[in-house]
C-alpha positions in Angstrom: 0.1 0.0 -0.1 2.8 2.4 0.9 4.6 1.6 -2.4 1.3 2.4 -4.4 0.9 5.7 -2.4 4.5 6.9 -3.0 4.1 6.0 -6.7 0.8 8.0 -7.0 2.6 11.0 -5.3 5.5 10.9 -7.7 3.2 10.9 -10.6 1.0 13.7 -9.1 4.2 15.8 -8.6 5.1 15.3 -12.2 1.8 16.4 -13.2 1.8 19.6 -11.2 5.2 20.2 -12.3 4.3 19.9 -15.9 1.1 22.1 -15.3 3.4 24.9 -13.7 5.9 24.9 -16.4 3.4 24.7 -19.5 4.3 27.5 -21.7 0.7 27.9 -23.1 1.1 26.2 -26.5 -2.1 24.5 -27.8 -2.1 20.7 -27.5 -2.2 18.5 -30.8 -5.0 16.0 -30.9 -3.7 12.5 -30.4 -4.9 9.8 -32.9 -7.6 7.8 -31.4 -6.5 4.2 -32.1 -7.4 2.4 -28.9 -8.9 -0.6 -30.8 -5.9 -0.8 -33.2 -4.0 -3.9 -32.0 -1.2 -3.4 -34.4 -0.8 0.3 -33.0 -0.9 -0.8 -29.3 1.7 -3.6 -30.0 4.1 -1.1 -31.8 3.4 1.3 -28.8 4.4 -1.5 -26.3 7.6 -2.0 -28.1 8.4 1.7 -28.1 7.5 1.7 -24.5 9.8 -1.1 -23.4 12.7 0.1 -25.5 12.6 3.7 -24.7 10.7 4.5 -21.8 11.2 1.4 -19.4 14.9 2.3 -19.2 14.1 5.1 -16.7 10.3 5.2 -16.1 8.5 2.2 -14.4 4.9 1.0 -14.9 4.5 -0.6 -11.6 0.8 -1.4 -11.8 1.0 -3.1 -15.1 2.1 -6.7 -15.7 3.7 -8.0 -18.8 1.3 -10.8 -19.2 -1.4 -8.2 -19.5 -0.1 -7.5 -22.9 -2.0 -10.5 -24.0 -5.0 -8.2 -24.2 -3.6 -6.6 -27.2 -2.9 -9.8 -29.2 0.4 -10.9 -27.9 1.1 -14.5 -26.7 3.5 -15.2 -23.8 6.4 -16.3 -26.1 6.1 -13.1 -28.2 6.3 -11.2 -24.8 9.3 -13.1 -23.7 11.1 -12.9 -27.0 10.6 -9.2 -27.7 9.6 -7.1 -24.6 10.9 -8.9 -21.5 14.2 -7.0 -20.8 13.9 -6.0 -17.1 12.8 -9.1 -15.6 12.6 -12.9 -16.4 8.9 -13.8 -15.7 5.8 -12.8 -17.8 3.9 -12.2 -14.7 6.1 -9.6 -13.2 5.3 -5.9 -13.3 7.2 -3.5 -15.6 9.9 -2.2 -13.6 12.4 0.4 -14.9 15.8 -1.0 -15.9 17.8 2.2 -14.1 18.7 2.0 -10.4 16.4 4.6 -8.4 19.5 6.0 -6.6 21.4 6.6 -9.9 18.3 8.3 -11.4 17.9 10.6 -8.6 21.7 11.5 -8.9 21.3 12.1 -12.7 18.0 13.7 -13.0 17.5 15.2 -9.4 14.4 13.0 -8.9 13.4 9.5 -9.6 11.5 9.4 -12.9 7.7 9.1 -12.2 5.8 5.9 -12.8 3.9 6.1 -16.1 1.1 3.5 -15.5 -1.7 6.2 -15.4 0.0 9.2 -16.8 -2.1 9.3 -19.8 -5.2 9.7 -17.7 -3.8 12.1 -15.0 -2.5 14.7 -17.5 -5.9 15.9 -18.9 -6.6 19.4 -18.8 -9.8 21.4 -19.0 -9.8 23.4 -22.2 -6.6 21.8 -23.5 -7.4 18.2 -24.0 -7.0 14.8 -22.8 -3.9 13.3 -21.3 -3.3 11.5 -24.5 -3.2 15.0 -26.3 -0.7 16.5 -23.9 1.7 13.4 -24.4 1.3 13.4 -28.2 2.2 17.0 -28.2 5.0 16.8 -25.4 6.8 14.0 -27.2 6.8 15.9 -30.4 8.1 19.2 -29.3 11.5 18.6 -27.8 14.4 20.7 -29.3 18.1 20.8 -29.1 19.2 23.5 -26.3 22.9 23.7 -25.5 22.1 26.0 -22.3 20.4 22.9 -20.6 22.3 20.2 -18.7 20.7 17.6 -20.9 21.0 19.4 -24.0 17.3 19.5 -24.6 14.4 21.6 -23.8 10.6 21.3 -24.8 7.9 23.7 -25.8 5.1 22.0 -24.0 7.1 21.7 -20.8 9.7 24.4 -20.6 13.0 23.6 -18.7 12.1 20.0 -18.7 14.5 17.9 -16.8 14.0 14.8 -18.9 16.3 14.4 -22.1 14.9 13.5 -25.4 14.6 9.7 -25.3 13.3 9.5 -28.9 15.9 11.8 -30.5 17.5 9.1 -32.7 14.1 8.6 -34.2 13.3 12.3 -34.7 16.9 13.8 -35.0 17.8 17.3 -33.8 15.7 20.3 -34.7 15.3 23.9 -33.0 12.3 26.1 -33.2 11.9 29.2 -35.3 10.0 32.2 -33.8 8.6 35.1 -35.4 8.3 38.4 -33.5 4.8 40.0 -33.2 3.6 43.1 -31.5 0.9 42.5 -28.9 -0.5 45.0 -26.5 2.5 47.2 -27.1 4.9 44.6 -26.6 7.1 42.4 -28.7 6.1 38.8 -28.5 8.1 35.7 -29.7 5.6 33.2 -31.3 6.6 29.7 -32.5 6.5 29.5 -36.3 8.0 26.4 -37.6 11.0 23.7 -36.9 14.4 23.8 -38.4 15.9 20.4 -38.6 19.6 20.3 -37.7 20.3 16.5 -38.0 17.8 14.0 -39.6 16.5 11.0 -37.5 15.9 7.6 -38.7 12.3 8.4 -39.2 10.7 10.9 -41.4 8.6 13.6 -39.6 5.4 11.6 -40.6 6.8 8.4 -39.5 8.0 9.7 -36.1 4.4 11.4 -35.7 3.0 8.0 -36.3 5.3 6.2 -34.0 4.5 8.6 -31.1 0.9 8.2 -31.9 1.2 4.5 -31.2 3.3 5.1 -28.1 0.9 7.4 -26.7 -2.0 4.9 -27.9 -0.3 2.4 -25.8 0.1 4.8 -22.7 -3.7 5.5 -22.9 -4.4 1.8 -23.0 -2.3 0.8 -20.2 -3.8 3.7 -17.9 -7.1 1.8 -18.4 -6.7 -1.7 -19.9 -10.4 -2.3 -19.4 -11.7 0.5 -21.0 -12.6 -1.1 -24.4 -14.5 -3.8 -22.6 -16.1 -1.3 -20.5 -17.3 0.8 -23.4 -18.7 -2.3 -25.2 -20.5 -3.5 -22.0 -21.8 -0.1 -21.5 -23.4 0.1 -24.9 -25.2 -3.2 -24.2 -26.4 -2.1 -20.8 -27.8 1.1 -22.3 -29.7 -0.9 -25.1 -31.0 -3.3 -22.3 -32.1 -0.3 -20.1 -33.9 1.2 -23.3 -35.7 -2.0 -24.0 -36.6 -2.6 -20.4 -37.9 1.1 -20.1 -40.3 0.6 -22.9 -41.6 -2.7 -21.6 -42.1 -0.9 -18.2 -43.8 2.0 -19.5 -46.4 -0.2 -21.4 -46.9 -2.4 -18.4 -47.5 0.9 -16.2 -50.1 1.8 -18.7 -51.8 -1.6 -18.6 -51.9 -1.6 -14.7 -53.5 1.9 -14.4 -55.7 2.0 -17.5 -58.8 1.5 -15.5 -58.1 3.9 -12.9 -59.7 7.2 -13.2 
C-alpha cells in the first residue's frame, strides 16, 4: 500500500510540475486508435525500448499484454528485458539511486500518466503526451542538451531523439498590446533522424495510444458492456412504460 501511495504522489508531482511549467502552447489532438491492435503492439515495443529504461509502470504486468494480441512467447522474445517472468510488473531498468543522482528526482511511474495529465480546455492526457513527445528541441544551455515547448525547462532528456533527429524552433516576433512577443513559427531540422517527420508522428501516436490503453486496459470492454447495458435499459424502459399503462388504464 505504501508503494502505491508513493508512486501516485510521484506521478502527481510530475503532473503538477508540468502544469506549472506549461508555456501555453495549444495541444495537438492525439490519434484515437485504442482498438488498433497493431498500433498498441508497436506502442508497447516503443515503451519497453525507450521508456522502461528510466520509467516504471509498476501497476502493469507484462502478461496483460496478451489483451492486445500478444502471446507469452512473443512477450518473452521481444519485450521482456527488465525481468525474467511474464507475470512480473514493468520495472525500470535504471537504479533509482542513480536516477535521482542524474536527474535530481526519480522518474515518475507512467502507468496512469495518460489519465492524470488531462486538462480542462486543453485536451486529454493523450493529447498532452502526443504534443510533449513531439516538441523536444536541442538546447545547449540545458544540462541535458534538450528543452521542450510543451514543458519548458524539462529535466528529462529526449529519449526518442535518434528517431526524430535534432531540431530547433524558429520564432517570429509580433507586437501584442504594445509589446514584442516571440511566437513559434516552424521547426528547423539540424540533423535527420532514422524516421521521417510523418513516420515519427505515427510512432509517437502508437506510443501514446499504448500509454492511454495501459492507464485503463479494461476501457474497451467497459465501453462495449456499457453500450449493451444502455440498450437493455432502453428496451426495459419501453416494457415498463407499457406495463405501467396496462396496470393503470382502469384507474380514473
